[in-house]
C-alpha positions as CSV (number, residue, x, y, z in Angstrom):
1,X,146.2,108.4,79.6
2,X,145.3,106.1,82.5
3,X,145.9,102.5,81.7
4,X,142.3,101.6,82.5
5,X,141.5,102.9,78.9
6,X,143.6,100.3,77.2
7,X,141.4,97.3,77.8
8,X,138.0,95.8,77.1
9,X,136.1,94.4,80.1
10,X,133.8,91.5,80.7
11,X,130.5,92.3,82.5
12,X,131.9,90.9,85.7
13,X,135.1,93.0,85.6
14,X,133.2,96.1,84.8
15,X,130.6,95.6,87.6
16,X,133.3,94.7,90.1
17,X,135.0,98.1,89.6
18,X,131.7,100.0,89.6
19,X,130.6,98.1,92.8
20,X,133.9,98.9,94.5
21,X,133.3,102.6,93.9
22,X,129.8,102.3,95.2
23,X,130.8,100.3,98.3
24,X,133.6,102.7,99.2
25,X,131.3,105.7,98.9
26,X,128.8,104.0,101.1
27,X,131.4,103.3,103.8
28,X,132.5,107.0,103.7
29,X,128.9,108.1,104.1
30,X,128.4,105.8,107.1
31,X,131.5,107.2,108.8
32,X,130.3,110.7,108.1
33,X,127.2,110.0,110.1
34,X,129.2,108.3,112.8
35,X,131.6,111.2,113.2
36,X,128.8,113.7,113.5
37,X,126.8,111.5,115.9
38,X,129.6,111.0,118.3
39,X,131.1,114.5,118.2
40,X,129.2,115.5,121.3
41,X,130.9,112.8,123.4
42,X,134.3,114.3,122.7
43,X,135.6,117.2,124.7
44,X,135.9,120.6,122.8
45,X,139.7,120.3,122.9
46,X,139.6,117.2,120.6
47,X,136.2,117.6,119.0
48,X,137.6,119.1,115.8
49,X,138.9,115.7,114.8
50,X,135.3,114.5,114.3
51,X,134.5,117.5,112.1
52,X,137.7,117.0,110.1
53,X,136.7,113.4,109.6
54,X,133.4,114.7,108.2
55,X,135.3,116.9,105.8
56,X,137.4,114.0,104.6
57,X,134.3,111.8,104.2
58,X,132.3,114.4,102.2
59,X,135.2,115.0,99.8
60,X,135.8,111.3,99.4
61,X,132.2,110.6,98.6
62,X,132.2,113.3,95.9
63,X,135.4,111.8,94.5
64,X,134.0,108.3,94.4
65,X,130.8,109.6,92.8
66,X,132.8,111.3,90.0
67,X,134.9,108.2,89.5
68,X,131.7,106.0,89.2
69,X,130.2,108.5,86.7
70,X,133.3,108.6,84.6
71,X,133.7,104.8,84.7
72,X,130.1,104.4,83.5
73,X,130.4,107.1,80.9
74,X,133.7,105.9,79.5
75,X,132.7,102.4,78.5
76,X,129.7,101.0,76.7
77,X,128.4,97.4,76.2
78,X,128.8,96.1,72.6
79,X,126.9,92.9,73.2
80,X,130.0,91.0,74.3
81,X,132.2,93.3,76.3
82,X,132.5,96.8,77.7
83,X,134.6,98.9,75.3
84,X,135.9,102.5,75.5
85,X,133.2,104.6,73.9
86,X,133.1,107.9,75.7
87,X,135.3,110.2,77.6
88,X,138.6,108.8,78.8
89,X,138.6,107.4,82.3
90,X,141.0,109.3,84.6
91,X,142.4,108.7,88.1
92,X,143.1,112.4,88.4
93,X,140.1,112.7,90.6
94,X,141.9,110.6,93.2
95,X,145.0,112.9,93.3
96,X,142.8,116.0,93.6
97,X,140.9,114.4,96.5
98,X,144.1,113.3,98.2
99,X,145.3,116.9,98.0
100,X,142.5,117.8,100.3
101,X,142.3,114.7,102.5
102,X,146.0,114.1,103.3
103,X,146.6,117.4,105.0
104,X,143.4,117.0,106.9
105,X,144.0,113.4,108.0
106,X,147.5,114.4,109.3
107,X,146.1,117.4,111.1
108,X,143.7,115.1,112.9
109,X,146.7,113.1,114.2
110,X,148.3,116.2,115.6
111,X,145.0,117.2,117.4
112,X,144.4,113.8,118.9
113,X,148.0,113.4,119.9
114,X,147.7,116.6,121.9
115,X,150.5,118.4,120.1
116,X,150.3,122.2,120.7
117,X,152.2,125.4,120.3
118,X,155.2,125.8,118.0
119,X,155.7,122.0,117.7
120,X,152.1,121.8,116.3
121,X,152.8,124.4,113.6
122,X,156.2,123.0,112.6
123,X,154.9,119.5,112.3
124,X,151.7,120.6,110.5
125,X,153.9,122.5,108.0
126,X,156.0,119.3,107.5
127,X,152.9,117.2,107.0
128,X,151.4,119.6,104.5
129,X,154.6,120.1,102.5
130,X,155.5,116.4,102.5
131,X,152.0,115.2,101.8
132,X,151.3,117.6,98.9
133,X,154.7,117.0,97.4
134,X,154.2,113.2,97.7
135,X,150.8,113.5,95.9
136,X,151.7,115.9,93.2
137,X,155.0,114.3,92.2
138,X,153.1,111.0,92.0
139,X,150.4,112.7,89.9
140,X,153.1,113.8,87.4
141,X,154.6,110.3,87.2
142,X,151.2,108.6,86.5
143,X,150.9,110.5,83.2
144,X,153.6,108.1,81.9
145,X,152.1,105.0,83.4
146,X,151.1,103.4,80.1
147,X,154.7,103.6,78.6
148,X,156.4,103.1,82.0
149,X,159.2,105.4,80.9
150,X,161.7,107.4,82.9
151,X,159.1,110.0,84.0
152,X,157.0,107.3,85.6
153,X,159.9,105.9,87.7
154,X,161.7,109.2,88.4
155,X,158.6,111.0,89.8
156,X,157.5,107.8,91.6
157,X,160.9,107.7,93.3
158,X,160.7,111.4,94.3
159,X,157.2,110.8,95.6
160,X,158.5,108.0,97.8
161,X,161.2,110.3,99.3
162,X,158.5,112.7,100.5
163,X,156.4,109.7,101.8
164,X,159.3,108.6,103.9
165,X,159.7,112.1,105.3
166,X,155.9,112.1,106.1
167,X,156.2,108.7,107.7
168,X,159.0,109.8,110.0
169,X,157.1,112.9,111.2
170,X,154.0,110.7,111.8
171,X,156.1,108.3,113.8
172,X,157.5,111.1,115.9
173,X,154.0,112.4,116.6
174,X,152.7,109.0,117.7
175,X,155.7,108.4,119.9
176,X,155.4,111.8,121.6
177,X,151.7,111.1,122.2
178,X,152.3,107.7,123.6
179,X,154.9,109.0,126.1
180,X,152.3,111.1,127.9
181,X,149.3,108.8,127.5
182,X,147.7,106.1,129.7
183,X,148.4,102.5,128.7
184,X,145.0,102.0,127.0
185,X,145.4,105.1,124.9
186,X,149.0,104.2,124.1
187,X,147.8,100.9,122.7
188,X,145.3,102.6,120.6
189,X,148.0,105.0,119.3
190,X,150.1,102.0,118.4
191,X,147.2,100.7,116.4
192,X,147.0,104.0,114.6
193,X,150.6,103.8,113.7
194,X,150.2,100.2,112.3
195,X,147.1,101.2,110.4
196,X,148.9,104.3,109.0
197,X,152.0,102.3,108.0
198,X,150.1,99.5,106.3
199,X,147.3,101.5,104.6
200,X,149.5,104.2,103.2
201,X,152.2,101.8,102.1
202,X,150.0,99.8,99.8
203,X,149.1,102.8,97.6
204,X,152.4,102.4,95.7
205,X,151.1,98.9,94.6
206,X,148.2,100.5,92.8
207,X,150.6,103.1,91.3
208,X,152.8,100.3,90.0
209,X,150.0,98.1,88.7
210,X,150.4,99.2,85.0
211,X,153.9,97.7,85.2
212,X,153.1,94.7,87.4
213,X,149.8,93.4,85.8
214,X,149.1,95.1,82.5
215,X,145.7,93.5,81.8
216,X,142.0,94.1,82.5
217,X,142.4,92.0,85.7
218,X,145.2,94.4,86.7
219,X,142.7,97.3,86.4
220,X,140.3,95.4,88.7
221,X,143.1,94.7,91.1
222,X,144.3,98.3,91.1
223,X,140.8,99.6,92.0
224,X,140.4,97.1,94.7
225,X,143.8,98.1,96.2
226,X,142.9,101.8,96.0
227,X,139.6,101.2,97.7
228,X,141.0,99.0,100.5
229,X,143.7,101.7,101.1
230,X,141.1,104.5,101.1
231,X,138.8,102.8,103.5
232,X,141.6,101.9,105.8
233,X,143.5,105.2,105.7
234,X,140.3,107.4,105.9
235,X,137.3,105.6,107.3
236,X,138.9,103.2,109.8
237,X,141.5,105.8,110.7
238,X,138.9,108.4,111.4
239,X,136.9,106.1,113.6
240,X,140.0,105.0,115.5
241,X,141.0,108.6,116.1
242,X,137.4,109.3,117.4
243,X,137.7,106.4,119.8
244,X,141.0,107.8,121.1
245,X,139.5,111.2,121.5
246,X,136.6,109.8,123.4
247,X,138.9,107.8,125.7
248,X,141.1,110.8,126.4
249,X,138.1,113.0,127.0
250,X,136.8,110.5,129.5
251,X,140.1,110.4,131.3
252,X,140.1,114.2,131.4
253,X,136.7,114.1,133.2
254,X,134.5,115.2,130.3
255,X,131.1,114.1,131.5
256,X,129.5,113.2,128.1
257,X,132.4,110.9,127.3
258,X,132.2,109.3,130.8
259,X,128.5,108.8,130.4
260,X,128.7,107.4,126.9
261,X,127.7,103.7,126.9
262,X,131.1,102.7,125.4
263,X,133.3,104.3,128.0
264,X,131.1,104.2,131.1
265,X,132.9,102.5,133.9
266,X,131.4,99.1,134.9
267,X,131.4,96.7,137.8
268,X,130.4,93.1,137.9
269,X,127.0,94.2,139.1
270,X,126.6,96.7,136.2
271,X,127.2,100.4,135.6
272,X,128.4,102.4,138.6
């Protein structure tokens, strides 16, 4: 049972969680529109990254919608507080969604980094195995989050090992891409690495929240952390990869990228 079901919530606490679900879904919907609208300014070699961002955004919107519906259906107002009165709330939707999104997000990195051939398939396999193992072992551990017993800590530790493996492969990929990139693109790739490192590393804080802050406020904090991490690792990440793909496309001479208002070369007198 998720620890969200253990508490009663004030109107403010309940609405904050519901609003966070709604805001995060709205951000994902906006990035979906952006990714489709800008796909034409990216060369065919890299364009799939925009479509993959669209896949991530659609699955994430559906997940947030299900979470919002489950949250609203699990608790009812008794005149003083929101109390558990329906189906149990579950974070299982998050883990199922991550099972789709994590392999896709990491595939995007390989595409934008320009990794091809056998190296692409080896790293893609490493990403998929490490990513899914990280998610599914964490999923097993969260079933013991209320008691905080050995299963919670053991599977959480195993999940962390797979995360470190995934992190190493991502670092390798970024470094390889930077080695063959122009200085502007290399700076953007460094930003991707920092974003990846920060956003993916704060997920364990949400996983540990039942042991760190076992109150209704801890539930609010956990959902704020999850949403911040999701927006950073999916929405911001997707936009940043699209910017890199546009920049590389322009450097490769792809006319729509060169003519786009963002990347068009300028002089002091205006556009060349």
